[in-house]
C-alpha distance (Angstrom), angle and dihedral (degrees) to the residues before:
residue distance angle dihedral
X1 . . .
X2 3.82 . .
X3 3.79 89.8 .
X4 3.79 91.1 48.1
X5 3.80 91.2 47.8
X6 3.81 90.7 48.8
X7 3.79 92.8 50.8
X8 3.78 92.3 44.7
X9 3.80 94.1 50.6
X10 3.78 93.8 46.0
X11 3.79 91.9 47.9
X12 3.77 90.4 50.2
X13 3.80 91.2 45.5
X14 3.82 89.4 51.2
X15 3.78 90.4 51.8
X16 3.78 92.9 52.9
X17 3.78 93.6 40.9
X18 3.79 85.7 69.5
X19 3.79 89.2 60.8
X20 3.82 91.4 47.8
X21 3.82 116.4 18.5
X22 3.80 91.4 -167.8
X23 3.78 93.2 57.8
X24 3.83 114.7 118.1
X25 3.82 112.4 -163.5
X26 3.81 91.8 -156.1
X27 3.80 96.0 56.9
X28 3.81 128.0 65.3
X29 3.79 115.2 -102.5
X30 3.79 113.4 -99.3
X31 3.80 98.0 -151.0
X32 3.79 129.9 49.3
X33 3.82 91.7 -136.6
X34 3.81 89.3 71.0
X35 3.77 90.0 82.2
X36 3.77 90.4 138.0
X37 3.80 92.1 57.4
X38 3.77 96.4 54.5
X39 3.81 97.8 35.4
X40 3.80 91.5 82.7
X41 3.77 98.7 38.6
X42 3.78 98.3 45.2
X43 3.77 101.3 19.0
X44 3.73 133.8 106.7
X45 3.80 92.6 -60.3
X46 3.80 95.6 62.6
X47 3.77 94.6 40.0
X48 3.81 88.6 53.6
X49 3.80 91.7 47.3
X50 3.79 90.5 54.8
X51 3.80 90.6 47.9
X52 3.81 89.8 53.3
X53 3.82 90.9 47.8
X54 3.80 91.7 -113.8
X55 3.80 93.8 140.1
X56 3.80 116.3 -176.6
X57 3.81 132.6 161.7
X58 3.79 87.7 -96.9
X59 3.80 91.3 52.4
X60 3.81 90.7 50.3
X61 3.79 88.5 50.8
X62 3.78 87.9 49.9
X63 3.79 92.1 53.9
X64 3.79 90.1 51.1
X65 3.78 91.7 46.7
X66 3.78 93.2 49.7
X67 3.79 88.4 79.4
X68 3.81 87.5 70.7
X69 3.82 109.8 89.5
X70 3.81 97.1 -141.5
X71 3.79 88.9 51.5
X72 3.80 89.4 56.5
X73 3.79 87.7 52.0
X74 3.82 90.2 52.0
X75 3.80 92.6 48.9
X76 3.77 93.4 48.1
X77 3.78 92.1 44.6
X78 3.79 91.4 51.2
X79 3.78 93.5 48.5
X80 3.79 93.7 46.0
X81 3.81 92.6 52.2
X82 3.80 90.8 49.3
X83 3.79 92.8 49.5
X84 3.80 93.0 47.7
X85 3.81 90.0 53.5
X86 3.81 94.2 56.2
X87 3.82 99.8 82.4
X88 3.81 90.7 52.4
X89 3.82 98.4 42.2
X90 3.81 88.9 50.4
X91 3.80 88.0 59.7
X92 3.81 95.1 45.0
X93 3.80 101.0 41.4
X94 3.82 104.5 24.8
X95 3.82 100.0 31.9
X96 3.81 89.6 -127.5
X97 3.77 127.4 148.9
X98 3.79 117.2 -92.5
X99 3.80 106.1 -91.1
X100 3.80 117.5 171.6
X101 3.79 90.6 -168.0
X102 3.81 88.5 79.5
X103 3.81 87.9 70.4
X104 3.80 87.3 71.6
X105 3.81 95.9 44.2
X106 3.79 131.2 89.2
X107 3.79 123.1 -119.2
X108 3.77 129.5 19.9
X109 3.79 132.3 96.0
X110 3.00 131.9 -13.2
X111 3.76 96.9 58.0
X112 3.78 122.9 -141.4
X113 3.81 90.6 -94.9
X114 3.79 91.9 50.5
X115 3.79 94.5 47.7
X116 3.80 90.3 49.0
X117 3.78 96.9 53.2
X118 3.79 92.8 43.0
X119 3.80 90.4 50.5
X120 3.79 90.5 48.5
X121 3.81 91.6 50.6
X122 3.79 89.1 51.3
X123 3.79 91.2 49.6
X124 3.82 90.7 51.7
X125 3.79 89.2 51.9
X126 3.80 90.6 56.1
X127 3.81 93.7 43.3
X128 3.83 100.4 42.3
X129 3.78 104.3 15.5
X130 3.80 133.4 -104.8
X131 3.80 91.9 -89.9
X132 3.80 93.8 59.1
X133 3.82 116.1 113.6
X134 3.80 91.2 -134.4
X135 3.79 89.2 60.4
X136 3.81 89.5 55.0
X137 3.79 90.7 50.1
X138 3.80 93.1 51.1
X139 3.81 91.5 47.7
X140 3.81 89.9 54.9
X141 3.79 89.8 46.7
X142 3.81 91.4 49.6
X143 3.80 90.1 50.3
X144 3.81 90.6 52.1
X145 3.81 91.5 50.2
X146 3.80 91.4 49.2
X147 3.80 91.1 47.4
X148 3.79 90.2 50.3
X149 3.80 89.3 52.0
X150 3.81 88.3 61.0
X151 3.82 94.6 57.9
X152 3.77 117.7 126.5
X153 3.79 113.7 -99.5
X154 3.80 121.7 -146.0
X155 3.80 131.4 -153.2
X156 3.80 114.2 -168.3
X157 3.82 118.4 -161.8
X158 3.81 116.3 -161.7
X159 3.80 132.6 173.1
X160 3.77 134.0 -139.7
X161 3.82 143.6 -171.2
X162 3.83 97.9 17.1
X163 3.78 138.2 6.8
X164 3.78 123.9 -111.4
X165 3.81 96.0 50.1
X166 3.79 93.0 131.4
X167 3.80 103.9 -97.8
X168 3.79 90.4 153.3
X169 3.79 93.9 53.1
X170 3.81 89.9 44.1
X171 3.81 91.9 51.4
X172 3.82 90.8 46.6
X173 3.81 91.3 48.8
X174 3.80 92.1 49.8
X175 3.79 89.5 50.7
X176 3.80 90.7 49.3
X177 3.82 92.5 51.7
X178 3.80 92.9 47.6
X179 3.78 88.6 48.8
X180 3.81 88.8 50.7
X181 3.82 86.9 55.2
X182 3.79 90.1 62.0
X183 3.81 97.2 -97.6
X184 3.79 127.2 130.4
X185 3.80 111.4 -122.6
X186 3.80 136.1 -165.0
X187 3.80 129.9 -179.5
X188 3.79 139.6 -142.3
X189 3.81 125.8 -168.8
X190 3.81 117.6 -157.8
X191 3.81 114.7 -156.4
X192 3.81 112.3 -173.2
X193 3.80 97.2 -152.0
X194 3.79 127.6 112.1
X195 3.80 94.6 -122.7
X196 3.78 111.5 109.8
X197 3.80 89.2 -135.7
X198 3.80 140.2 -17.5
X199 3.81 94.5 -95.5
X200 3.79 98.2 104.5
X201 3.81 98.7 35.6
X202 3.80 122.3 113.0
X203 3.82 115.2 -105.2
X204 3.81 87.7 -140.4
X205 3.80 90.6 60.6
X206 3.78 103.1 33.8
X207 3.79 108.0 16.6
X208 3.78 124.5 -121.7
X209 3.78 125.4 -15.6
X210 3.80 107.4 -121.1
X211 3.81 115.1 -147.3
X212 3.81 122.5 -148.0
X213 3.80 131.1 -154.6
X214 3.81 92.0 -100.0
X215 3.82 91.7 52.5
X216 3.78 96.5 -100.4
X217 3.81 114.2 154.9
X218 3.77 103.2 -147.4
X219 3.78 146.8 162.1
X220 3.80 117.4 -66.7
X221 3.82 90.5 -117.3
X222 3.80 88.6 74.2
X223 3.78 86.0 61.7
X224 3.80 88.4 57.8
X225 3.81 89.9 50.1
X226 3.80 92.5 51.3
X227 3.80 93.5 46.0
X228 3.81 95.8 46.8
X229 3.81 96.7 40.8
X230 3.82 98.0 31.6
X231 3.80 88.5 -131.9
X232 3.80 135.7 141.0
X233 3.80 111.8 -127.3
X234 3.81 130.3 -169.6
X235 3.79 133.7 -136.5
X236 3.81 88.9 -98.0
X237 3.81 89.6 65.3
X238 3.81 86.4 72.0
X239 3.80 109.6 68.0
X240 3.81 118.6 -169.5
X241 3.78 134.2 179.2
X242 3.80 87.7 -116.5
X243 3.81 92.6 57.3
X244 3.79 93.4 48.1
X245 3.80 95.7 47.2
X246 3.80 91.0 44.7
X247 3.81 90.3 51.5
X248 3.81 93.6 48.9
X249 3.81 93.9 44.9
X250 3.81 91.0 49.3
X251 3.81 89.5 52.9
X252 3.80 90.9 48.8
X253 3.82 91.4 51.2
X254 3.80 90.2 51.4
X255 3.80 90.6 51.3
X256 3.79 95.9 -114.3
X257 3.81 92.1 141.1
X258 3.82 93.1 56.5
X259 3.78 97.2 -132.2
X260 3.81 97.1 -47.3
X261 3.79 120.9 142.1
X262 3.80 105.7 -98.9
X263 3.81 111.5 -135.8
X264 3.79 140.8 168.4
X265 3.81 87.8 -107.0
X266 2.97 117.0 70.4
X267 3.81 104.1 0.0
X268 3.80 101.7 47.4
X269 3.80 93.4 37.8
X270 3.80 91.9 47.3
X271 3.80 90.6 49.6
X272 3.81 89.9 52.6
X273 3.79 92.1 51.5
X274 3.80 93.0 46.3
X275 3.82 90.4 50.0
X276 3.81 92.2 51.4
X277 3.81 93.7 47.7
X278 3.79 92.6 47.7
X279 3.81 96.8 47.3
X280 3.81 94.7 40.9
X281 3.80 91.0 63.3
X282 3.80 94.7 53.8
X283 3.83 111.9 99.3
X284 3.81 115.7 -126.1
X285 3.81 100.2 178.9
X286 3.79 99.2 72.4
X287 3.81 93.5 -103.5
X288 3.78 129.7 113.0
X289 3.77 123.6 -106.0
X290 3.82 131.1 39.1
X291 3.82 122.0 -59.4
X292 3.80 121.9 -104.4
X293 3.80 98.8 -129.6
X294 3.79 134.7 25.2
X295 3.81 116.7 -156.4
X296 3.82 110.9 -154.5
X297 3.79 122.3 -166.2
X298 3.80 117.7 -161.6
X299 3.79 108.9 -152.6
X300 3.77 123.0 -138.9
X301 3.78 127.7 26.4
X302 3.79 130.1 -59.3
X303 3.79 107.2 -95.5
X304 3.81 96.5 36.1
X305 3.78 109.7 134.5
X306 3.82 90.7 -137.2
X307 3.81 91.0 61.5
X308 3.81 97.7 52.7
X309 3.84 98.5 96.6
X310 3.80 90.3 49.1
X311 3.80 93.7 47.7
X312 3.80 90.8 50.1
X313 3.80 90.5 47.6
X314 3.81 92.5 48.1
X315 3.80 90.9 48.6
X316 3.79 89.6 54.8
X317 3.78 90.2 43.1
X318 3.81 93.9 54.1
X319 3.81 89.2 54.0
X320 3.79 91.3 45.2
X321 3.82 96.6 53.9
X322 3.79 91.2 40.7
X323 3.80 135.5 -141.6
X324 3.76 114.9 -43.5
X325 3.81 91.4 35.6
X326 3.81 100.9 65.5
X327 3.81 129.8 56.5
X328 3.80 123.8 179.3
X329 3.81 118.8 -153.9
X330 3.80 112.2 -168.5
X331 3.81 116.7 -160.3
X332 3.79 110.8 -155.8
X333 3.78 140.1 164.4
X334 3.79 124.5 -105.0
X335 3.81 101.7 -174.6
X336 3.78 124.6 -157.5
X337 3.78 113.5 -142.3
X338 3.79 108.3 -137.4
X339 3.79 92.2 -146.4
X340 3.81 96.3 60.6
X341 3.82 101.3 12.9
X342 3.80 91.8 -133.9
X343 3.80 125.2 141.6
X344 3.81 108.2 -123.0
X345 3.80 118.8 -147.0
X346 3.81 100.9 -176.5
X347 3.82 96.1 90.9
X348 3.81 90.6 54.4
X349 3.80 92.5 43.8
X350 3.80 91.1 54.0
X351 3.81 91.6 44.6
X352 3.81 92.0 53.0
X353 3.80 91.0 45.4
X354 3.81 89.1 53.2
X355 3.79 90.7 48.1
X356 3.80 93.0 50.0
X357 3.80 91.5 47.9
X358 3.80 88.0 57.7
X359 3.80 92.9 55.3
X360 3.80 102.2 -96.2
X361 3.80 125.1 109.3
X362 3.80 119.8 -162.0
X363 3.79 117.6 -127.5
X364 3.79 94.5 -172.6
X365 3.80 131.7 27.4
X366 3.81 118.4 -149.4
X367 3.79 105.7 -167.6
X368 3.80 119.9 -159.2
X369 3.77 112.9 -148.1
X370 3.78 141.4 142.3
X371 3.81 91.4 -107.6
X372 3.80 139.6 15.1
X373 3.80 115.9 -67.5
X374 3.77 115.7 -98.6
X375 3.81 116.5 -122.1
X376 3.79 94.0 -113.9
X377 3.81 89.2 52.1
X378 3.81 90.5 52.7
X379 3.79 90.4 49.1
X380 3.78 91.0 51.0
X381 3.80 93.3 48.2
X382 3.79 90.7 47.6
X383 3.79 91.5 51.5
X384 3.79 97.4 48.0
X385 3.82 100.0 32.6
X386 3.83 96.1 42.7
X387 3.80 93.1 -127.8
X388 3.84 121.5 131.6
X389 3.79 113.6 -109.1
X390 3.79 91.6 -121.1
X391 3.83 87.6 58.5
X392 3.80 93.4 57.0
X393 3.81 113.6 91.4
X394 3.79 132.4 178.2
X395 3.77 123.7 -128.7
X396 3.78 97.8 -166.6
X397 3.78 125.4 173.8
X398 3.82 114.0 -69.5
X399 3.84 132.4 -179.9
X400 3.82 93.4 -106.5
X401 3.79 139.4 -5.1
X402 3.81 92.9 -102.3
X403 3.81 85.8 77.9
X404 3.82 93.7 60.2
X405 3.85 97.2 80.1
X406 3.81 89.0 47.6
X407 3.79 90.1 48.3
X408 3.80 90.6 53.9
X409 3.80 91.4 43.8
X410 3.81 92.6 52.5
X411 3.82 89.9 53.1
X412 3.82 91.2 47.2
X413 3.79 92.5 -120.4
X414 3.80 90.1 149.6
X415 3.80 89.6 55.3
X416 3.80 90.8 53.5
X417 3.81 90.9 49.7
X418 3.80 92.9 46.9
X419 3.79 89.4 50.0
X420 3.81 92.5 51.2
X421 3.81 90.0 49.2
X422 3.83 95.4 44.9
X423 3.79 90.4 -120.2
X424 3.80 100.5 124.9
X425 3.80 90.9 103.1
X426 3.79 92.6 49.3
X427 3.79 101.8 42.3
X428 3.78 126.5 78.0
X429 3.79 128.2 -144.2
X430 3.80 110.1 -66.1
X431 3.80 110.0 -101.0
X432 3.80 110.0 -159.6
X433 3.80 96.3 150.0
X434 3.80 95.1 124.1
X435 3.81 92.4 45.2
X436 3.81 90.8 49.2
X437 3.81 93.0 50.2
X438 3.79 91.6 48.4
X439 3.80 90.7 50.5
X440 3.81 91.1 50.5
X441 3.80 90.4 51.8
X442 3.80 90.2 49.7
X443 3.80 91.7 51.2
X444 3.80 93.7 47.9
X445 3.81 98.0 51.5
X446 3.81 113.5 121.5
X447 3.82 109.0 157.7
X448 3.83 106.4 87.7
X449 3.78 129.4 -141.3
X450 3.81 114.4 -166.2
X451 3.79 120.1 -146.9
X452 3.80 120.8 -175.0
X453 3.81 109.9 -142.4
X454 3.81 105.9 -156.3
X455 3.78 106.7 -166.7
X456 3.76 148.9 139.0
X457 3.81 99.6 -124.4
X458 3.82 99.3 46.8
X459 3.81 90.7 132.7
X460 3.83 89.5 77.8
X461 3.80 116.7 39.8
X462 3.83 91.3 -161.1
X463 3.81 86.4 70.4
X464 3.80 87.0 74.8
X465 3.81 99.1 29.0
X466 3.81 97.7 135.1
X467 3.81 91.5 45.7
X468 3.79 89.4 52.9
X469 3.80 91.8 48.5
X470 3.81 91.7 48.3
X471 3.81 90.3 51.6
X472 3.80 89.3 48.7
X473 3.81 93.7 50.0
X474 3.80 90.5 50.4
X475 3.80 94.7 45.6
X476 3.81 92.2 50.8
X477 3.81 89.0 49.8
X478 3.82 88.5 53.4
X479 3.84 91.6 43.2
X480 3.79 92.0 -119.3
X481 3.79 128.9 135.1
X482 3.79 107.9 -121.1
X483 3.80 117.5 -130.3
X484 3.81 114.0 -178.2
X485 3.79 116.4 -159.3
X486 3.79 108.0 -157.6
X487 3.79 111.1 -143.4
X488 3.80 119.2 -177.0
X489 3.81 103.7 -139.1
X490 3.80 93.3 -141.3
X491 3.83 90.1 57.6
X492 3.81 89.7 66.2
X493 3.81 93.6 58.2
X494 3.80 125.4 102.0
X495 3.79 93.4 -117.6
X496 3.81 89.3 62.7
X497 3.82 89.8 51.7
X498 3.81 88.6 61.0
X499 3.81 97.6 41.1
X500 3.83 102.4 37.1
X501 3.82 109.7 7.7
X502 3.82 93.5 175.6
X503 3.80 91.7 57.4
X504 3.80 90.3 46.3
X505 3.82 92.6 51.1
X506 3.82 93.0 46.3
X507 3.81 91.1 52.0
X508 3.80 92.9 50.8
X509 3.81 91.5 45.8
X510 3.82 89.4 55.9
X511 3.79 91.5 47.9
X512 3.80 94.6 48.4
X513 3.80 92.1 46.4
X514 3.80 94.0 55.2
X515 3.80 125.5 103.3
X516 3.79 91.2 -146.5
X517 3.81 139.5 10.9
X518 3.80 127.6 -137.5
X519 3.80 124.7 -171.0
X520 3.83 108.8 -169.1
X521 3.79 129.6 -162.0
X522 3.77 126.2 -79.0
X523 3.80 147.0 143.5
X524 3.79 134.3 -114.7
X525 3.80 132.3 37.8
X526 3.81 99.4 -90.5
X527 3.79 109.1 116.1
X528 3.81 94.3 3.9
X529 3.81 94.2 123.1
X530 3.80 89.9 50.2
X531 3.80 90.6 53.3
X532 3.80 90.0 50.3
X533 3.82 90.4 51.6
X534 3.81 91.0 49.9
X535 3.82 90.0 49.8
X536 3.79 91.1 49.8
X537 3.80 91.2 50.2
X538 3.82 91.1 51.9
X539 3.81 92.4 48.1
X540 3.79 96.4 47.3
X541 3.81 97.0 41.3
X542 3.82 98.7 43.8
X543 3.82 92.3 -116.7
X544 3.84 114.4 157.8
X545 3.81 108.0 -102.2
X546 3.79 136.9 -171.4
X547 3.80 120.8 -175.1
X548 3.80 119.2 -169.4
X549 3.82 124.0 -160.0
X550 3.83 102.5 -46.9
X551 3.81 86.9 20.3
X552 3.80 90.0 62.3
X553 3.81 92.8 45.3
X554 3.80 91.4 52.0
X555 3.81 90.5 48.2
X556 3.81 87.2 59.3
X557 3.82 91.3 46.5
X558 3.82 91.7 50.0
X559 3.81 91.5 48.4
X560 3.80 91.4 50.3
X561 3.80 91.2 50.0
X562 3.80 98.4 43.9
X563 3.82 103.5 32.7
X564 3.80 105.3 24.3
X565 3.80 93.6 38.3
X566 3.82 97.1 -125.6
X567 3.79 97.4 145.2
X568 3.80 92.4 -178.5
X569 3.81 94.7 47.6
X570 3.79 109.5 138.0
X571 3.78 147.3 135.4
X572 3.79 118.4 -84.7
X573 3.81 85.7 -131.0
X574 3.81 88.3 73.0
X575 3.81 101.7 23.6
X576 3.83 112.0 23.6
X577 3.83 93.6 -177.2
X578 3.80 98.6 48.3
X579 3.80 115.1 140.2
X580 3.82 91.3 -142.4
X581 3.80 105.8 48.0
X582 3.81 105.0 -175.5
X583 3.81 91.9 167.8
X584 3.80 122.3 37.7
X585 3.80 139.9 -177.1
X586 3.79 112.7 -90.9
X587 3.82 113.3 -111.8
X588 3.82 94.1 -128.9
X589 3.81 93.9 52.7
X590 3.80 123.3 108.2
X591 3.80 119.7 -118.6
X592 3.81 94.4 -166.9
X593 3.83 105.3 44.0
X594 3.80 126.5 49.8
X595 3.81 104.4 -175.4
X596 3.81 116.3 88.1
X597 3.83 94.5 -13.2
X598 3.80 100.2 110.4
X599 3.79 128.0 93.5
X600 3.78 96.2 -84.2
X601 3.78 139.9 178.9
X602 3.77 136.4 11.5
X603 3.81 115.0 -10.7
X604 3.78 131.5 171.4
X605 3.79 122.8 -110.8
X606 3.82 119.6 -164.2
X607 3.79 118.6 -151.3
X608 3.81 112.8 -127.0
X609 3.82 96.8 -173.6
X610 3.83 112.6 47.3
X611 3.81 96.2 -162.3
X612 3.80 97.7 47.9
X613 3.81 119.0 121.9
X614 3.80 93.6 -110.9
X615 3.80 94.3 53.8
X616 3.80 91.0 47.7
X617 3.80 91.6 50.2
X618 3.79 89.1 52.2
X619 3.81 89.4 53.9
X620 3.82 99.1 -94.6
X621 3.79 89.4 -60.6
X622 3.79 123.6 175.0
X623 3.77 92.8 -144.4
X624 3.77 139.9 -4.4
X625 3.81 136.5 -155.8
X626 3.80 116.2 -133.5
X627 3.80 134.8 161.4
X628 3.79 123.1 -97.6
X629 3.79 137.5 -161.9
X630 3.81 114.9 173.3
X631 3.80 143.6 107.6
X632 3.83 98.6 -162.7
X633 3.80 128.5 67.0
X634 3.80 139.8 -173.8
X635 3.81 110.0 -83.7
X636 3.84 105.1 -104.3
X637 3.82 91.1 -153.9
X638 3.81 90.9 67.0
X639 3.82 96.7 48.0
X640 3.85 99.1 94.9
X641 3.81 93.2 52.0
X642 3.80 93.1 45.7
X643 3.81 93.4 47.8
X644 3.81 92.2 48.2
X645 3.80 87.6 57.4
X646 3.82 92.5 56.4
X647 3.81 107.6 -90.9
X648 3.81 106.9 117.8
X649 3.79 125.3 -155.1
X650 3.80 97.2 -148.8
X651 3.81 96.2 170.9
X652 3.81 129.4 48.7
X653 3.78 137.8 165.8
X654 3.80 124.1 -102.4
X655 3.81 93.2 -83.2
X656 3.79 93.0 52.5
X657 3.82 91.8 -132.6
X658 3.80 100.1 88.7
X659 3.80 114.5 75.7
X660 3.81 115.5 -137.0
X661 3.83 108.9 164.0
X662 3.79 129.4 27.5
X663 3.81 127.5 -172.4
X664 3.79 131.2 -175.8
X665 3.77 116.2 -133.0
X666 3.82 119.1 -128.8
X667 3.80 93.3 22.3
X668 3.84 127.4 114.5
X669 3.81 92.0 -126.0
X670 3.79 123.1 -18.7
X671 3.80 109.5 155.2
X672 3.79 131.8 160.1
X673 3.80 124.7 -175.1
X674 3.78 131.5 -171.0
X675 3.81 91.6 -150.6
X676 3.81 130.1 66.7
X677 3.83 108.9 -110.3
X678 3.81 91.3 176.7
X679 3.80 92.0 75.8
X680 3.81 93.0 68.3
X681 3.79 99.0 42.7
X682 3.81 114.7 117.4
X683 3.82 135.4 -175.1
X684 3.78 104.3 -88.4
X685 3.83 90.3 11.1
X686 3.81 105.4 67.2
X687 3.78 123.5 -173.9
X688 3.80 110.8 -89.6
X689 3.80 94.7 -130.3
X690 3.80 94.2 46.8
X691 3.78 88.2 48.9
X692 3.80 87.8 52.7
X693 3.81 91.5 52.1
X694 3.81 94.0 49.1
X695 3.81 92.2 43.4
X696 3.80 91.6 50.1
X697 3.81 91.4 46.5
X698 3.82 88.8 49.9
X699 3.80 94.8 47.1
X700 3.81 96.3 -114.9
X701 3.81 102.8 99.7
X702 3.80 94.6 113.5
X703 3.79 91.4 55.0
X704 3.80 90.4 50.5
X705 3.81 92.5 48.2
X706 3.81 91.8 48.4
X707 3.79 90.7 49.4
X708 3.80 90.4 52.3
X709 3.80 90.1 51.9
X710 3.81 93.3 53.7
X711 3.78 99.7 52.8
X712 3.77 118.8 163.9
X713 3.79 117.3 -112.2
X714 3.77 98.7 -117.4
X715 3.77 133.7 122.1
X716 3.79 114.3 -99.4
X717 3.80 124.5 179.8
X718 3.79 94.8 -15.0
X719 3.79 97.2 -48.6
X720 3.77 111.4 164.4
X721 3.79 104.6 -168.6
X722 3.79 100.3 68.4
X723 3.80 93.9 -114.9
X724 3.77 113.7 117.8
X725 3.75 131.6 -165.5
X726 3.75 120.9 -134.1
X727 3.78 111.6 -109.9
X728 3.81 90.3 -107.2
X729 3.77 91.3 66.0
X730 3.78 101.7 46.0
X731 3.78 91.8 108.5
X732 3.77 108.8 137.2
X733 3.77 135.7 -40.9
X734 3.79 106.5 -20.0
X735 3.76 116.4 171.3
X736 3.79 117.5 -157.6
X737 3.82 125.6 -163.5
X738 3.76 89.3 -10.9
X739 3.79 99.5 -75.9
X740 3.79 111.3 60.1
X741 3.77 132.1 81.7
X742 3.79 128.0 -153.0
X743 3.77 124.5 -169.9
């Protein structure tokens, strides 16, 4: 900041030296008519710097000069001009409505630098006249300063020592805090693997595959970004080695490189930088215009050979965008040895040394540890890592990840980032009141609600991360403490009863002790019979049930077997030659390629029964957009027979032949959906169907349904038809009466 302030002052002084060659920026002006000379040096910029404790020699000079009355006039004049510009610049740059109240508020555009140069240009106009050439020069200079203030800012989050330190949560929390400061934020996740996307990767190895509106199959960290920032990302926000190499090779095949030898440097590194710049300027918050800040997370650990092209590219990129536009946050481990109880700094020291040797210098250290860093540890890290103590924060263990943004806020991490990015004059005080209240509610919950999660990948909870988060959002909304009982589907099967009877009994005890049952999506036939048994138990015993994707398909299979009497009813995914195919391969699916060939992304579901539970939970909507990921569907030829037996398909796609939502009549809550509602659930805006499951399991579903039927006629999130959704149900794109949109 000192360097930036020095450059800014000298550039301004140079500009005004043209108007008065005898002017010395380091000495007080001798005549009051040199208002233009002192406006920059002692104007609003320097006063603001002193307020923010950014003391520099120029600021000290400003304090001394403030005793001069005409200098006070210059400072006040500069500040007043800047404040008066705010209502209009908010309209031009941020596409906001004209609000003159912003002229009386702190923060926002123009920045202190911008307001200073504009005020100085105005002063020159009064002193020399609007037709003077110097006035024209200062106007151009002011325009350049204001343009520079609009440059994209980048925050890079890297990790060292070990993986799994929580870079994704840290990046999401930083984005949330910057958003709370009034800035618009976007995110990019860099995954240094050769896969084009996460679509074909094992959930056991990589966690869940998160699906975006545009059909992108991406890393689960993008789910964290969307949940924390309430944004809608695209597949391009997930950058992989496979995508970059594929892009460069395609260009080479088309002859775009004109016969040059294609190499990692510069072609791969240039492609990485171009990708980042392009994606960073795409808005993800539903507003027009580019975001203010792009938070980039580099996957893996510093030193990994797979990350080298990205680290080289990011090193070049930091130089390219320049100081004041790039901030590096390095997340590292400070372990505590149980034998001596001492926090050890060597791993972080070596990690930072490795990072610096690769051309990147951390501005902020985020240290993961079991407890807060001791002062002597901070001093040591500051000395050996060349990071100011105030820029070293602790990410110690907390009850849940909702505490992480508050942890960073309490240590003023957002202030350090804003200072590095020269955004202190643009940002407002971080407002995390709603987030804080929600976290307090979460921590205070005592009354449990037990949900049995019957799945295939229960050995790794990250395999169902979004489902877990959706359950959590709904349970907090219902003021219930979520308890998830993990039930391996294969443990419910008869073969397990013969091989390991204790495991079989324990699994059934968990299932029978649950208040609700959830069968999530999945692939492959392992555990399928166990999922069918769990579905049958929920149907016969009036236990609230939610089946997602495969869970819905198996609910149809179980119904056909038990109620219709088709003992061989099955999905062609597991039994291609079955005589009773309840679930079939979709005609548009590919039988030769797996990656990116499913029915993916946001699709519209039309409600067929207006008074069904699902429609009520969605706020009596006519149709709803939710995200899909499947290549099999319910056989449309069997629908009439199934519906006549009591299983209603209350939601279908636009053609009316693809089944989307199924409900069982005369059951407290038995719902199956072909889509994945968990991907649009947000803190404070839980998924409607997950809310229904938790409410039914808690015995308050009727109250929730009645509340949704008595919605106030107010405008929410740009709705135009006068019908509003309660806050509980604002869980994605819900269209009501054909002309209103809920977020």
